[in-house]
C-alpha positions in Angstrom: 86.6 144.3 -0.8 83.2 146.2 -1.7 80.6 143.6 -3.2 77.8 145.7 -4.3 75.2 144.1 -6.4 72.1 144.7 -8.1 68.8 142.6 -9.3 67.4 144.2 -12.7 63.6 142.9 -12.9 63.3 142.5 -16.7 60.3 140.8 -17.0 57.0 140.2 -15.3 54.0 137.6 -15.3 52.0 135.8 -13.0 54.3 133.1 -13.5 57.4 134.9 -12.0 59.3 138.1 -12.3 62.8 137.3 -14.1 65.7 139.5 -13.9 69.6 139.4 -13.7 71.9 139.4 -10.8 74.7 141.8 -11.1 78.0 141.7 -8.9 80.2 144.6 -9.2 78.7 145.3 -12.4 79.0 141.8 -13.9 76.0 139.8 -14.7 76.4 136.6 -12.7 73.0 135.0 -12.6 69.4 135.3 -13.8 66.8 135.6 -11.0 63.4 134.4 -10.8 61.1 135.9 -7.9 57.5 135.2 -6.8 55.0 137.9 -8.2 53.2 138.0 -5.2 55.8 138.2 -2.9 58.3 140.8 -4.7 61.1 142.6 -2.5 60.1 146.3 -2.9 62.5 148.0 -5.1 65.4 149.7 -3.0 68.8 149.3 -1.4 69.2 146.5 1.0 71.9 145.2 3.2 72.7 141.4 2.9 74.5 139.2 5.5 75.9 135.8 5.5 73.3 133.3 7.1 73.4 129.9 7.9 69.8 128.6 6.6 68.8 125.0 7.8 67.0 124.3 4.4 69.6 125.9 2.2 72.9 125.8 4.2 75.0 128.9 4.2 73.6 131.7 2.2 72.9 135.3 2.2 69.6 136.7 4.0 68.4 140.0 2.3 67.4 142.6 5.2 64.1 143.8 4.0 62.2 145.6 6.5 58.9 144.1 7.9 59.9 140.7 6.5 62.2 137.8 7.5 63.7 135.1 5.9 64.4 136.6 2.4 67.5 134.4 0.9 69.7 133.8 -2.2 68.6 130.0 -2.8 68.5 127.4 -5.4 64.9 126.7 -7.0 63.4 126.5 -10.3 60.1 128.0 -10.1 58.0 130.2 -8.3 56.5 127.3 -6.4 60.1 126.9 -4.8 59.8 130.4 -3.2 57.5 132.5 -1.3 59.9 135.5 -1.3 63.6 134.7 -1.9 65.5 135.3 -4.8 66.1 132.0 -7.1 69.3 131.8 -9.1 69.9 130.4 -12.4 72.4 130.2 -15.4 69.5 130.2 -17.9 65.7 131.3 -18.2 63.3 128.9 -19.8 60.3 126.8 -19.0 59.8 123.8 -16.8 56.3 121.7 -17.4 54.7 125.0 -19.1 56.1 127.1 -16.4 58.6 130.2 -16.3 61.7 128.9 -14.7 65.4 129.8 -14.0 67.7 126.5 -15.1 70.9 125.2 -13.8 69.9 126.6 -10.5 72.2 124.6 -8.2 75.3 125.5 -10.5 74.3 129.0 -10.4 74.0 129.1 -6.8 77.2 127.4 -6.3 78.9 129.9 -9.1 77.2 132.9 -6.6 79.0 131.3 -3.4 82.3 131.1 -5.2 82.3 134.9 -6.3 81.1 136.0 -3.1 83.9 133.8 -1.4 84.3 134.9 2.5 82.5 138.1 2.1 80.2 138.6 5.2 77.8 141.2 4.1 77.0 143.1 1.0 74.4 145.8 -0.6 72.0 144.8 -3.1 69.9 147.3 -5.4 66.5 145.9 -6.5 65.6 147.7 -9.4 62.5 147.4 -11.9 63.6 147.9 -15.3 60.8 146.6 -17.3 57.4 144.8 -15.5 
């Protein structure tokens, strides 16, 4: 099955860059990225990857960078270049955040099932 995905960045600030993750044209999660470590817009391969810290996840193959993953986290302090997933967007202690991250990540893994790889198109809509 073809699991093409896209990250559409919708809002950017020093507190984080918020977007949505779509898989097969359906929004499945909100995303949060660190504004100083953004994945450049473009199309990237993603492969299933066993992370010691985050368990089985997907590695985003960004040229010149390593260890760029989809994983659980709420605020930009939880990432230095990875994509955090959440069911909602909000605030934690005055910081921009994605909320219900663990549940959103489990949703993502359930949707991806046994997929070994997919492509993701990173798109800046509004920044």
